[in-house]
C-alpha positions in Angstrom: 75.9 121.0 109.0 74.1 119.1 106.2 73.0 121.1 103.2 69.3 122.0 103.4 67.0 120.1 101.1 64.8 122.5 99.3 61.1 121.9 98.7 58.5 119.7 100.4 59.1 116.0 100.5 58.5 112.7 102.4 61.4 110.5 103.3 61.2 107.0 104.7 64.0 106.4 107.2 62.8 102.9 107.6 60.0 100.6 106.6 60.2 97.9 109.3 57.2 96.7 111.1 56.8 94.0 113.8 59.4 92.9 116.3 61.4 90.4 114.2 62.0 92.7 111.3 63.0 95.5 113.6 65.2 93.4 116.0 67.0 91.8 113.0 67.0 95.1 111.1 65.8 93.3 108.0 64.4 96.8 107.2 65.4 100.0 109.0 63.2 101.5 111.6 64.0 105.2 111.6 60.5 106.5 111.0 59.3 109.0 108.4 60.6 112.6 107.8 58.1 115.1 106.5 59.1 118.5 105.1 55.9 120.5 104.7 55.7 124.2 103.9 59.2 124.6 105.3 58.5 122.8 108.6 60.5 119.6 109.3 58.7 116.9 111.3 60.0 113.4 112.2 57.2 110.8 112.8 57.9 107.7 114.9 61.6 107.7 115.5 62.2 104.0 116.1 65.5 102.2 116.7 68.3 103.7 114.6 66.4 106.9 113.7 69.2 109.3 114.7 71.8 107.3 112.8 69.5 107.1 109.7 69.1 110.9 109.7 72.8 111.5 109.7 73.6 108.8 107.2 70.8 109.7 104.8 71.8 110.9 101.4 71.4 113.8 101.2 71.8 114.2 105.0 68.9 115.2 107.2 69.9 117.5 110.1 68.0 116.5 113.3 69.2 119.9 114.7 66.9 121.5 112.1 63.8 119.7 113.1 60.7 121.7 114.1 59.1 118.8 115.9 58.5 115.1 116.5 55.3 113.1 116.5 54.7 109.7 118.0 51.6 107.7 116.8 52.1 105.5 119.8 54.5 104.4 122.5 55.7 101.0 121.1 59.5 100.6 120.8 59.5 100.4 117.0 57.9 103.8 116.9 59.5 105.6 119.9 62.8 104.1 120.8 64.9 107.1 119.6 62.6 109.9 120.7 64.8 111.0 123.6 68.0 111.0 121.5 66.3 113.0 118.7 65.0 115.5 121.2 68.5 116.0 122.4 69.7 116.4 118.9 66.9 118.8 118.0 67.8 121.0 121.0 71.6 120.9 120.6 71.9 118.7 123.7 69.5 120.9 125.6 71.4 124.1 125.0 68.3 125.7 123.5 64.6 125.1 124.2 63.0 124.4 120.9 60.7 122.1 118.9 57.5 120.4 119.6 56.6 116.8 120.7 53.0 115.6 120.0 52.3 112.1 121.3 49.5 110.1 123.1 49.1 110.8 126.8 50.5 107.4 127.8 53.9 108.3 126.2 54.3 110.9 128.9 52.5 109.3 131.8 52.1 106.0 133.7 54.7 103.8 135.3 57.1 103.7 132.3 56.8 106.8 130.1 58.8 106.6 127.0 59.6 110.4 127.0 62.2 110.9 129.7 61.6 113.6 132.2 64.8 115.5 131.8 64.5 115.9 128.0 61.0 117.5 128.4 62.7 120.7 129.6 64.4 120.9 126.2 61.2 121.2 124.2 59.4 124.3 123.2 56.0 122.6 123.2 54.4 119.4 124.3 50.8 118.3 123.5 48.7 115.2 123.9 47.1 113.6 120.8 43.5 112.9 121.2 40.5 111.6 119.2 39.1 114.2 116.9 42.0 116.5 117.9 43.6 119.2 115.8 46.9 121.0 116.3 47.6 124.0 114.1 51.1 124.7 112.8 52.3 127.6 110.6 52.4 125.4 107.5 49.8 122.7 108.2 47.1 121.4 110.6 47.6 118.1 112.2 44.4 116.1 112.8 44.0 112.8 114.7 40.6 111.8 113.7 40.0 108.6 115.6 41.6 106.3 118.3 43.0 103.3 116.6 42.3 99.7 117.7 45.7 98.8 119.1 47.0 97.5 122.5 48.2 101.0 123.5 46.8 104.5 122.8 47.4 105.0 119.0 46.5 107.6 116.5 46.7 108.0 112.7 47.7 111.4 111.4 46.3 113.8 108.8 48.5 116.6 107.6 46.2 119.2 106.1 48.0 121.7 103.8 46.5 124.3 101.6 47.0 122.2 98.4 47.3 118.7 99.8 46.1 116.2 102.4 48.5 113.5 103.6 47.2 110.8 105.9 49.1 108.1 107.7 47.1 105.1 108.9 49.2 103.9 111.8 49.1 100.5 113.5 45.6 99.3 114.1 43.2 96.4 113.7 40.8 97.0 110.8 37.5 98.7 111.5 35.2 100.1 108.8 35.1 103.6 110.1 38.7 104.0 109.1 37.4 104.6 105.5 35.3 107.7 106.5 38.0 109.1 108.8 40.7 109.1 106.1 38.5 109.5 103.0 39.9 112.9 102.0 43.5 111.8 101.7 45.4 112.8 98.5 48.4 110.7 99.7 47.6 107.7 101.9 50.4 106.0 103.8 49.3 102.7 105.3 51.2 100.5 107.8 50.7 97.0 106.5 52.4 94.6 108.9 51.1 91.2 107.9 50.1 89.5 104.6 47.2 87.7 106.1 45.8 87.0 109.6 46.8 83.9 111.5 43.6 82.6 112.9 42.2 82.5 115.5 44.8 84.9 117.1 43.7 88.5 117.2 46.2 90.7 115.3 46.0 94.4 115.9 47.6 95.3 112.6 46.3 95.7 109.1 46.9 92.9 106.5 47.2 93.1 102.8 43.5 92.5 102.0 42.5 95.2 104.5 44.9 97.6 102.9 43.3 96.8 99.5 39.8 97.6 101.0 41.0 100.9 102.4 42.6 102.0 99.1 39.6 100.8 97.1 37.2 102.9 99.2 39.3 106.0 100.0 40.7 106.3 96.5 43.7 108.5 97.1 45.8 109.9 94.3 48.7 107.9 95.7 48.8 105.1 98.2 52.0 104.1 99.9 52.5 100.8 101.7 55.1 100.6 104.5 55.9 99.1 108.0 56.3 95.6 106.8 56.5 92.4 108.9 58.1 89.2 107.9 55.1 87.8 106.0 54.8 91.0 103.9 58.5 90.9 103.1 58.3 87.3 102.0 55.6 88.3 99.5 57.7 91.1 98.1 55.9 94.4 98.8 56.8 96.0 95.5 55.0 93.1 93.7 52.0 93.5 96.0 51.8 97.2 95.3 52.0 96.6 91.6 49.2 94.1 91.8 47.0 96.6 93.8 47.7 99.4 91.3 46.6 97.2 88.3 43.5 95.9 90.2 42.3 99.2 91.7 43.5 101.6 88.9 45.0 103.8 91.7 48.7 104.6 92.0 50.2 102.4 94.6 53.9 102.0 95.6 55.7 100.1 98.3 58.1 102.3 100.4 61.7 101.2 100.6 64.3 102.3 103.1 65.6 105.8 102.1 62.8 106.4 99.6 62.3 110.2 99.1 59.1 111.5 97.5 59.2 115.2 96.4 55.8 116.9 96.7 54.6 119.4 94.1 52.1 122.1 94.8 50.1 121.0 91.8 50.0 117.6 93.3 50.5 114.1 93.5 50.1 111.6 90.7 52.7 112.6 88.2 54.3 115.2 90.5 55.7 112.6 92.8 58.7 110.6 91.5 
């Protein structure tokens, strides 16, 4: 069994966005592991998530997960959800853990959460606009339905000393600013560098990420979920440019990046 990692942290098991980066594995697509107040949560376990947990250094034990969250049902966010549920429950030998996901991940003609693994879970709940799910260590809020082809939600982890928000896949709309304004740490899925007109792209681009950071003004902004056009522009250079321009700490996530969280909070506490 992997040695337990002490303290709160965020670990990126992948930073791939869009089908070509995922299918070619130019970046990994394992999702994001959050350890918050002792609870372990895996968000958006895409292709390879289970392997990335086990091969992580230090290793992350999926059998020690408290739960899984899907922001939406698309393959790059949900492909490994059934495998991770099996791992979390020791192959179904114990009923444990939670799964929070949009309703269409469970229902409809092709639900992504298979019927047989649902019996392994201790709790299932639908995400919904303006919803809040209370855990022992944090509250999970889903403030607004995102503009995306399937039911999609961003996440707000509200802790006693810290608010962490994830703006998941969405087209830009101005209300995003108000819904995520109280973020101390703001994680943004930035799939494209700039829109290809006149095609409607239901993802955020670099300029829109700049607008969100400029107005929300988190203590730390993290760019992730990169498509090909973002990778070509080198995300770490774009993050550096935003930091200099906005006078806000901005980093580009990389596969395997681990950010320890300190109770006194972000800025200098995150390395």
